[in-house]
N, C-alpha and C positions, 0 to 999 in steps of 0.2 A: 504494500500500500504506500502511496506517496503523500507527501506533505508540502504545502506551499509555505516556504520559509521566508520569502522576501518579495517585495513588490515596489515598483517605482514607475513614474512617468516622466518623460524628458522630451525636450524639443530636439529635432534632428537636423536643424539647418546646416547644410554643408559648409557654409561660410566659417563655421567654428573650426574646421580643419585647415582652411587655406588662408584665412584672414585673422591672424592672431595678434596683430598690433594695429592701433588706429587712434582716431581722435577720442574714442570712448573707451580708452584702455582700462579705466577703473571698472566699467561695466563688464567688459570682457573678463577681466581678472576675477571678478566675483563669480561669474559663470564657471570659469575653469576651476576655481576653488571648490565650488559645489560639485563638479564632476569628481574631483579627488575624494571629497567626503562620501559621495555616493558609491564610488568604487570600493573604498575601504569598508563601507557597510555591507556591500555585496560579498566581499571576500570573507568577512566575519560570519556571514550567514552560512557559509560552506555548502553552496548548492552543488548538485551533481550536473545540472543542466540549466540553461537560461532560455525561457520562451520569450521571443521578441515579437511584439505585436506592432506591425507597421503597415505601410501601404506602398504601392508601386507607382512610380512616376513615369509610366509609359516606357519603361526599360524592359520589363519582362512581359507584361500584358499590353494589349492594345484594344482599339475599338472592335477588332475582329473577335477578340475573346477577352472579356473583362469579368471574371468571377467575382461575386460579392465577398465570399470568404474563401481563402485558400491556405492550406497548410503544406509546408515544405517537408518532404519525406525522404530526402536524399541522404546518403552516407556522407557525401561531400557537398558543400554549399559554396559556390563561387560568387564573388562580388563583381559588380560591373566596374568599379574603380573610378567612377565619375567624381567630380568635386575634389580631386586630389586624395581620395580615400585609398587608392591603390587596389589592384586586383589581388584578392586573397582567396585561399581555399580554407573554408571553415569546416569544422567537424559537425556533422549532424548527429541525430540520435533517432534512427528510423524506428526502433522498437517503441519509443515513446510517441513519436509522430503518428505511427499507425494505430496505436492504442487510442490516442486522443481523437484521431480522425474518425475511427469507427464509433467511438462513444458519442461524439458530437452529432454525427449523422443519425444515430439511434435516438438521440435526444430531440430530433426534429430540426436540426440545422443542416442545410444542404451545403456542406463545406466541400470544396474541391480539394483533391490531393495532387501534388506535383512532385514527381521524383527528381526533377531537374529544375528547381526554381531558383534562378539567379537573383541576387539581392542587390538593391541599390542603396543610396545613402540613408534611406529610412532605417536601415539595419547597420550598415557599415560605419556610419558616423557614431552612433552611441556605443557600438562595440569597440571602436577605437579607444574610447575613454574608459569604458567599464571593464573590458577584458583585452587589454592591449597585447597580451602574449598569445591570444587566440587559443588558449588551452581549454576554455570552457565550451563543451558541446552546446549547440544552438538548435532550437526548433523555431522556425519562423512561421508566423501566422499573418497573412495579409488581409486587410479589410479595405474594400474599395472606398475611396474618399472623394473622387472627382467626377466620375461618370455616372449619371443617373441611370436607373433608379438607385438611390443610396439608402442603406438600412438606417432606420431611425436610431437615435442614441439609446432609447430604451431597449431596442432589439440587441444592440451591441453590448449593453450591460447584461442582458439576459444570456448572451453568448458567454460572457465572462463567468457568470454563475454556473453554467453548464460545464465550462472548461474546468473550473475548480472541482466540480464533482468528478470529472474524468480524471483529473490529477490524483485525486484521493482513491480512485478505484484501480488505477493501473499499477503495474509492478516493475516497470522498466527503470524507474528512477525514484529513489527514496526522498530526496530533497530537491525541490523545484523552486526556481526563482522566475519572476516574470517582469517584463518592462514594456510599457506602452510608449510609442514614439510618435512625435508630430506636433504641429501647432507651435505657438498659439496663433496669434493673428499674423498673417502675412498675405500680401497681394503679389502674385508672381504670374508673369505671362499675360498681363492685362494692362490697360493704360495707367492704372494706379500702382504699378509695380514699385515696390520699395516702401509702400505705406505700412505703418504699424498703428494699431489702436490700443494703447496701454489701458484705456478705461475698460474696454471689453475684456482684455486679458485679466485684469485684476478682479473684475466681476466674476469671470469664469473660475479663476483660482479660488476665490472666496467660497463659491458654491461647492467646488470640488473638495476643498479642504474640510468643509463641514459635512460633506456627503449629502447635500440637499438633493436627493435623487429626483424628487418631484420637479424641482426647478430645472435640473439638468436634463431630465427626460423631455421636458417641454420645449427645449431649444430645437427649432426646426431648421431646415436647410436655408430658408429665406433669411432667418435671423443670423445664422452662422456666417453666411456669405456677406450679408450687408454689414455686419459689425466686425467680423474677423477676417474677411476676405476668403477667396477660394481655398486657401491653405487651412482655414479653421475646420474644414471637413475632416482633417486628420485627427481631430479630437475624439473621433470614434474609437481610436485605439486606446485612449485614456479611459473611456467608458468600459471597454472590455476588462481592463485591469481593475477598475473600481468594482465591477461585479465579481471578478475572481477573488479579490481580496476581502470581500464581505461588506463593502460600503461602510467602513468604520472611520473614514476620515483620512487625511494626509497631512504631511508636514512640508511646507515650502522651504526648500534650501536656497533658492535664488529665483528672482525674476528680473530681467533687464530687457528693455527695448533697445536692441543693438542695430543701429542703422546699417552698418557694414554687412550684417548678416540678414538684413531686410526681414527680420522676424522678431516678434515678441517672444523672448527665449526664457524658458523656465525649466527647473528640475524640482520634482517633489518626490518624497518617499511616502509610500502608501501603507497605511496600517493594515496588517493582516489579522483578521478576526479569527 
């Protein structure tokens, strides 16, 4: 039987890897200090595997095929290497992936499985900071964030609840950690590219830290895009983690609107109930 021993949510802006100095150095430094704190916390939890909830930015999937939920089942997981993240071969854990895949489908979630799911910066950026030696096996779970129809936040939270139940039923890994990646506000590939909305970011973080699930579940696509830009759709990954951890709150390690990263950037450690 498995146990969820650690949970967190982080922004995955690729600029964190390639723009490490700038006019807002104090803000950048606070984010990097939070990454260090979170990495130490993860190491202390002694997990056997890290489940990474992210999304794909048209690197692996396309309009021809855009699954709503996809779990990576490969022995090896290759990264695309964009944003200066470097092409890496990460270790998968197929026994855990297959067990969770079957469990989620039986629970009523039509999750696709991919034996060769390459990973973009939604995964490689946070892994660069959290597991720099690439020694920790990874199970990726992709949640569509940009191409409608998009799953409601409540559905993503319910997926997290089912994922936790699957973690506790499987026998492939005793100690499991999970991290959700993406957000917060950022406008990319649109006329407003570069815009950040700190007011929305702080409002979302306040709700998330208090696990106000009613308010979070009520955030619809129109609100997310209007207030947080197209990139705010990635907060679905955060909701998966909140559901998996038991919706007991979170602790903010850092939040900074960093212009050079064109993202309202935050890291939080999520309480595991």
